[in-house]
Each structure stands twice: as C-alpha cells, then as structure tokens.
RODO-2510 file (C-alpha; in nm, 4 decimals, decimal comma):
residues 265
     n   res          X          Y          Z
     1     m     0,7853    -3,0896    -1,2059
     2     k     0,7059    -3,0071    -0,8435
     3     t     0,8887    -3,0292    -0,5099
     4     y     0,7570    -3,0340    -0,1525
     5     k     0,9272    -2,8819     0,1507
     6     q     0,9698    -3,1210     0,4421
     7     d     0,8112    -2,8752     0,6875
     8     f     0,5050    -2,8679     0,4606
     9     i     0,4831    -3,2498     0,4553
    10     a     0,5406    -3,2716     0,8331
    11     q     0,2027    -3,1028     0,8950
    12     f     0,0183    -3,4198     0,7946
    13     g    -0,0363    -3,7592     0,9547
    14     l    -0,0321    -3,9502     0,6264
    15     v     0,0895    -3,8782     0,2730
    16     l    -0,0631    -4,0486    -0,0311
    17     s     0,1521    -4,0631    -0,3422
    18     p     0,1625    -4,2708    -0,6612
    19     y     0,5395    -4,3187    -0,6127
    20     s     0,7909    -4,3090    -0,3308
    21     f     0,9720    -3,9960    -0,2111
    22     e     1,1289    -3,8747     0,1142
    23     t     0,8723    -3,7854     0,3814
    24     q     1,1005    -3,8257     0,6876
    25     d     0,8785    -3,9292     0,9832
    26     v     0,5409    -3,9028     0,8050
    27     p     0,3907    -4,2352     0,6886
    28     l     0,3706    -4,2713     0,3098
    29     r     0,1152    -4,4880     0,1301
    30     i     0,1736    -4,5704    -0,2367
    31     t    -0,1543    -4,5542    -0,4283
    32     q    -0,3218    -4,3923    -0,7216
    33     t    -0,4402    -4,0565    -0,5909
    34     g    -0,7848    -4,0013    -0,7401
    35     l    -0,6803    -3,7258    -0,9792
    36     p    -0,9832    -3,5355    -1,1142
    37     w    -1,1411    -3,6347    -1,4428
    38     f    -1,1701    -3,3951    -1,7380
    39     y    -1,4459    -3,5799    -1,9234
    40     g    -1,7692    -3,3830    -1,9006
    41     l    -1,5964    -3,0547    -1,8145
    42     r    -1,5943    -2,7631    -2,0568
    43     f    -1,2726    -2,5579    -2,0662
    44     e    -1,3658    -2,2197    -2,2100
    45     a    -1,2311    -1,8651    -2,1941
    46     g    -1,4677    -1,7746    -1,9109
    47     g    -1,3554    -2,0687    -1,6968
    48     i    -1,4466    -2,4330    -1,6389
    49     t    -1,8112    -2,5417    -1,6366
    50     v    -1,9687    -2,8818    -1,5725
    51     g    -2,1220    -3,0294    -1,8853
    52     q    -2,2048    -3,3701    -1,7329
    53     s    -2,2630    -3,4390    -1,3650
    54     f    -2,1656    -3,7585    -1,1821
    55     e    -2,5242    -3,8795    -1,2220
    56     d    -2,5164    -3,7994    -1,5949
    57     l    -2,1975    -4,0007    -1,6408
    58     l    -2,3350    -4,2877    -1,4337
    59     a    -2,6472    -4,3087    -1,6493
    60     s    -2,4720    -4,2710    -1,9854
    61     r    -2,4447    -4,5564    -2,2326
    62     p    -2,2176    -4,5927    -2,5377
    63     g    -2,3530    -4,4156    -2,8432
    64     p    -2,2626    -4,4718    -3,2097
    65     k    -1,8840    -4,5021    -3,2528
    66     d    -1,6628    -4,5368    -3,5591
    67     n    -1,3716    -4,7780    -3,5872
    68     k    -1,1052    -4,5125    -3,5298
    69     i    -0,8665    -4,4245    -3,2505
    70     s    -0,8422    -4,0774    -3,0994
    71     v    -0,5794    -3,9098    -2,8833
    72     v    -0,5800    -3,5840    -2,6891
    73     c    -0,2202    -3,4672    -2,6992
    74     s    -0,0358    -3,1378    -2,6821
    75     t     0,2867    -3,0393    -2,8550
    76     k     0,4481    -2,9979    -2,5101
    77     s     0,8064    -3,1292    -2,5150
    78     k     0,9531    -3,0274    -2,1780
    79     l     1,0027    -3,3793    -2,0370
    80     p     1,1570    -3,6853    -2,2081
    81     r     0,8221    -3,8642    -2,1932
    82     h     0,6544    -3,5656    -2,3609
    83     r     0,8969    -3,5971    -2,6512
    84     e     0,8584    -3,9754    -2,6688
    85     r     0,4800    -3,9676    -2,6819
    86     l     0,4784    -3,6900    -2,9445
    87     a     0,7171    -3,8885    -3,1648
    88     f     0,4973    -4,1964    -3,1227
    89     v     0,1803    -4,0058    -3,2160
    90     m     0,3487    -3,8697    -3,5292
    91     a     0,4713    -4,2176    -3,6282
    92     l     0,1216    -4,3552    -3,5694
    93     k    -0,0376    -4,0787    -3,7755
    94     d     0,2015    -4,1511    -4,0624
    95     r     0,0883    -4,5155    -4,0585
    96     l    -0,2843    -4,4831    -3,9831
    97     k    -0,3624    -4,1593    -4,1699
    98     d    -0,7272    -4,0602    -4,1028
    99     r    -0,7864    -4,3615    -3,8777
   100     l    -0,6078    -4,1637    -3,6036
   101     v    -0,7852    -3,8479    -3,4822
   102     i    -0,5517    -3,6065    -3,3001
   103     r    -0,7012    -3,3380    -3,0766
   104     g    -0,5464    -3,1022    -2,8231
   105     r    -0,3299    -2,7937    -2,7829
   106     g    -0,1083    -2,7496    -3,0869
   107     f    -0,3405    -2,9668    -3,2986
   108     e    -0,7193    -2,9284    -3,3174
   109     p    -0,8401    -2,7693    -2,9900
   110     v    -1,1116    -2,9349    -2,7839
   111     i    -1,3425    -2,7708    -2,5275
   112     d    -1,4700    -3,0956    -2,3704
   113     k    -1,2639    -3,4145    -2,3995
   114     g    -1,5856    -3,5976    -2,4696
   115     e    -1,5752    -3,4466    -2,8175
   116     a    -1,2530    -3,6380    -2,8835
   117     i    -1,3447    -3,9650    -2,7089
   118     a    -1,7171    -4,0363    -2,7437
   119     p    -1,7317    -4,0714    -3,1272
   120     h    -1,4569    -4,3380    -3,1454
   121     r    -1,4211    -4,6980    -3,0245
   122     y    -1,0578    -4,6603    -2,9206
   123     h    -0,8647    -4,3947    -2,7318
   124     l    -0,4869    -4,3624    -2,7008
   125     v    -0,3771    -4,2999    -2,3399
   126     l    -0,0150    -4,1833    -2,3100
   127     e     0,0880    -4,1031    -1,9523
   128     n     0,3821    -3,8726    -1,8763
   129     n     0,5619    -4,1425    -1,6753
   130     d     0,5352    -4,5069    -1,5753
   131     l     0,6323    -4,4709    -1,2077
   132     g     0,4627    -4,6529    -0,9205
   133     c     0,0838    -4,6307    -0,9297
   134     f     0,0717    -4,3109    -1,1366
   135     w    -0,2223    -4,2890    -1,3743
   136     t    -0,4302    -3,9816    -1,4476
   137     e    -0,7484    -3,8456    -1,6011
   138     k    -0,6159    -3,9605    -1,9390
   139     l    -0,7122    -4,3193    -1,8520
   140     a    -1,0232    -4,2234    -1,6552
   141     d    -1,1602    -4,0102    -1,9406
   142     a    -1,1292    -4,2974    -2,1889
   143     f    -1,3419    -4,5225    -1,9676
   144     l    -1,5975    -4,2479    -1,9023
   145     g    -1,6377    -4,2043    -2,2789
   146     w    -1,7019    -4,5787    -2,3263
   147     s    -1,3860    -4,6192    -2,5363
   148     l    -1,1305    -4,8983    -2,5115
   149     p    -0,8040    -4,7448    -2,3838
   150     l    -0,4816    -4,8318    -2,5637
   151     y    -0,2652    -4,7496    -2,2673
   152     a     0,1036    -4,6632    -2,2165
   153     g     0,1991    -4,5980    -1,8548
   154     t     0,2551    -4,7823    -1,5292
   155     k     0,1604    -5,1498    -1,5343
   156     a     0,0123    -5,1017    -1,1865
   157     a    -0,2947    -4,9551    -1,3582
   158     l    -0,3655    -5,3009    -1,5004
   159     d    -0,4257    -5,4200    -1,1422
   160     d    -0,6712    -5,1384    -1,0684
   161     f    -0,9141    -5,2364    -1,3448
   162     p    -1,0680    -5,5608    -1,4745
   163     d    -0,8872    -5,7849    -1,7223
   164     g    -0,9659    -5,6917    -2,0799
   165     s    -1,0716    -5,3342    -2,0026
   166     m    -0,7588    -5,1862    -2,1645
   167     i    -0,4746    -5,2874    -2,3965
   168     y    -0,1189    -5,2170    -2,2830
   169     l     0,1348    -5,0528    -2,5166
   170     d     0,5120    -5,0590    -2,4627
   171     l     0,6531    -4,7373    -2,6075
   172     n     1,0095    -4,8683    -2,5809
   173     d     0,9528    -5,0344    -2,9198
   174     v     0,7780    -4,7747    -3,1369
   175     p     0,7624    -4,9762    -3,4650
   176     s     0,6121    -5,2748    -3,2828
   177     c     0,3686    -5,0435    -3,1023
   178     v     0,2540    -4,8830    -3,4262
   179     a     0,1961    -5,2257    -3,5811
   180     q     0,0064    -5,3368    -3,2682
   181     v    -0,2324    -5,0402    -3,2856
   182     e    -0,2962    -5,0997    -3,6565
   183     r    -0,3653    -5,4677    -3,5871
   184     i    -0,6125    -5,3782    -3,3112
   185     l    -0,8076    -5,1495    -3,5438
   186     d    -0,8132    -5,4207    -3,8107
   187     e    -0,9323    -5,6905    -3,5676
   188     d    -1,1770    -5,4482    -3,3971
   189     p    -1,2297    -5,6197    -3,0568
   190     y    -1,4406    -5,3333    -2,9164
   191     e    -1,7749    -5,5123    -2,8868
   192     s    -1,6225    -5,8105    -2,7062
   193     r    -1,4504    -5,5734    -2,4603
   194     l    -1,7626    -5,3723    -2,3712
   195     p    -1,8486    -5,5731    -2,0555
   196     a    -1,4944    -5,5162    -1,9230
   197     i    -1,5134    -5,1446    -2,0075
   198     a    -1,8454    -5,1211    -1,8201
   199     a    -1,6905    -5,2906    -1,5154
   200     a    -1,3903    -5,0548    -1,5321
   201     r    -1,6233    -4,7527    -1,5396
   202     g    -1,7936    -4,8836    -1,2268
   203     k    -1,4636    -4,9246    -1,0409
   204     l    -1,3469    -4,5823    -1,1546
   205     m    -1,6607    -4,4015    -1,0460
   206     h    -1,7233    -4,5834    -0,7170
   207     e    -1,3763    -4,6915    -0,5971
   208     h    -1,1052    -4,4833    -0,7653
   209     n    -1,2499    -4,1343    -0,7431
   210     f    -1,0967    -3,8896    -0,4939
   211     f    -1,3804    -3,8994    -0,2409
   212     a    -1,3975    -4,2797    -0,2238
   213     l    -1,0184    -4,2946    -0,1893
   214     i    -1,0047    -4,0411     0,0957
   215     s    -1,2988    -4,2092     0,2715
   216     r    -1,1173    -4,5449     0,2712
   217     e    -0,7932    -4,3913     0,3983
   218     v    -0,9689    -4,2054     0,6806
   219     e    -1,1412    -4,5256     0,7908
   220     r    -0,8026    -4,7004     0,8114
   221     l    -0,6599    -4,4393     1,0461
   222     a    -0,6879    -4,4634     1,4244
   223     p    -0,9499    -4,2234     1,5651
   224     a    -0,7866    -3,8855     1,6220
   225     e    -0,8138    -3,6829     1,9394
   226     p    -1,0422    -3,3786     1,9025
   227     l    -0,8532    -3,0543     1,8401
   228     e    -0,8589    -2,8140     2,1312
   229     q    -0,7987    -2,5273     1,8898
   230     p    -0,8271    -2,4969     1,5114
   231     q    -0,5054    -2,5711     1,3237
   232     v    -0,3853    -2,3929     1,0123
   233     v    -0,2302    -2,5891     0,7246
   234     h     0,0429    -2,3769     0,5680
   235     a     0,1001    -2,3753     0,1933
   236     n     0,4028    -2,5224     0,0200
   237     k     0,5372    -2,1678    -0,0122
   238     r     0,8711    -2,2260    -0,1789
   239     a     0,7117    -2,4235    -0,4609
   240     s     0,4369    -2,1612    -0,4967
   241     v     0,6878    -1,8759    -0,5166
   242     v     0,9029    -2,0574    -0,7738
   243     k     0,5971    -2,1323    -0,9855
   244     s     0,4878    -1,7674    -0,9730
   245     v     0,8351    -1,6477    -1,0746
   246     r     0,8432    -1,8930    -1,3659
   247     r     0,5043    -1,7738    -1,4863
   248     a     0,6095    -1,4088    -1,4638
   249     l     0,9331    -1,4739    -1,6549
   250     k     0,7525    -1,6744    -1,9210
   251     s     0,4924    -1,3983    -1,9617
   252     r     0,7617    -1,1328    -1,9992
   253     a     0,9533    -1,3443    -2,2502
   254     m     0,6383    -1,3957    -2,4590
   255     n     0,5699    -1,0212    -2,4544
   256     v     0,9255    -0,9449    -2,5706
   257     l     0,8947    -1,2005    -2,8536
   258     a     0,5594    -1,0509    -2,9578
   259     r     0,7105    -0,7015    -2,9747
   260     l     1,0079    -0,8253    -3,1760
   261     r     0,7787    -0,9972    -3,4251
   262     a     0,5658    -0,6827    -3,4517
   263     d     0,8757    -0,4702    -3,5177
   264     r     0,9931    -0,7093    -3,7885
   265     g     0,6494    -0,7056    -3,9445
***
C-alpha cells in the first residue's frame, strides 16, 4: 500500500516497523508501532473531535452489554485480505443472523467506534495482514471498549497481551471459524475473561501506546551529540506525489461516473 524511498529512510538513526523491509545501513527494529486508537474519537463532516480523553478511558468501566458480537468493517476489496475478511463476515452473518452486528462504511455508518463496541460483549477484529508484529487500532479499540476480541491477525499480538484476553481465529478455515464464533457466543465466557481484558487494557494504555513506545526506544539509544545546526527531515516525496495523483484520478473518475448517471437519468 505504501513504499519508502531509501534516501528518506537514510535520514533516521533507527526505523521501527511491524515487519522486515530493506533499510540498507539504517538499523531496523521489528515491533508493533503504537498506531493511534479510534475509540473515543468522533469522525464527523467537520473533522475529528475527541469524545473521550486518555483519562476518561482510563477511568471507564464496562457498562451493560448484550451477548452479541460486533464488527466494524468496510466493503473495501482492494487487497486479498480485504476480500477474505468480507467473505468471512458475510458467512458469519448468514449463520448468526442478528447475533452479529455489522457497522462501518458500506454497512451502517458509525461516528465513534464506541457505538459499535461498547454495547456488546464480543468484538470481531480482522486485521488486513498477519505479518510480523502488525496489529492496529482494530484490536486496541476492542480492549478500550471492554469487549473480548475475537482476533484474526498476526500471532505475535498474543505475546503482547495477557493470556485469555483475546480468542484467536484462523481465517484459513472459514467453516470452522464460523462454528467457533457461534460456539463462543453459546458458551459466553465473557465474565470469566474480564480480569484478562482489564490487564490487556492496562498494557495497551501504559506500554503499547505511541508515546510509551517512543520513550522506551529513545532510552535504548546511545546519547546523541547535540546538533550544531537544526536539521530538516524531508518528506517521502515520491510516495506523496503518487498518492496525490491517485486521489486526483479517482476524483475525476467519480465525477465522470456521476455525470454519466445523471445523463442516463
């Protein structure tokens, strides 16, 4: 989805990445990268606003929850994993009916992910890949909403959080996965997993957030010599230009399609 020029990477003394890639002479550390959470943020037409602060999230406790599973999923199908997860969600919906609540772009929109997570005991977390240490806000948001994640992604995430705080799903066997989710809802282990979920929230908020991660990495580095003059970090220009061109082409294509539909109408 994104590429980095080597002269961009060469500006840094250390690169953090959830999976390995070529960095030439720059040291690379494989780690989860503290991607920002969405839970507690409101995505509205006027922009993004904070609905719950860090302190609000820290003080929150689980409220009333029904014995259903929710998922925030789009109809995006650009990557193979996008298509796999969408097919799995549809198969699960066919089996679970109203016990599965689907929210997201292309389904029922949501302004704050808390609306989709907080009311339910279980939340389906379907990452876009299972490489290295790659896990995202999808997993973090489930913990922040005091739900038990049913998680499909890298197994490295299981090492980042306490035992029992999530249930792993293997999407390579969809029928078995669907049956597993149905069995979990029937057995309803949520209450017995609450202590593990609470411990996972603590690790997420105090150890796996971006600021804690960067603080640890800076402390590991040898003290740097003071800069005699300020240095400028240059942007990854090629990637930025390509992204801008893609957006412009997509916008033009959508405008053409809209005009064609209007003419037909």
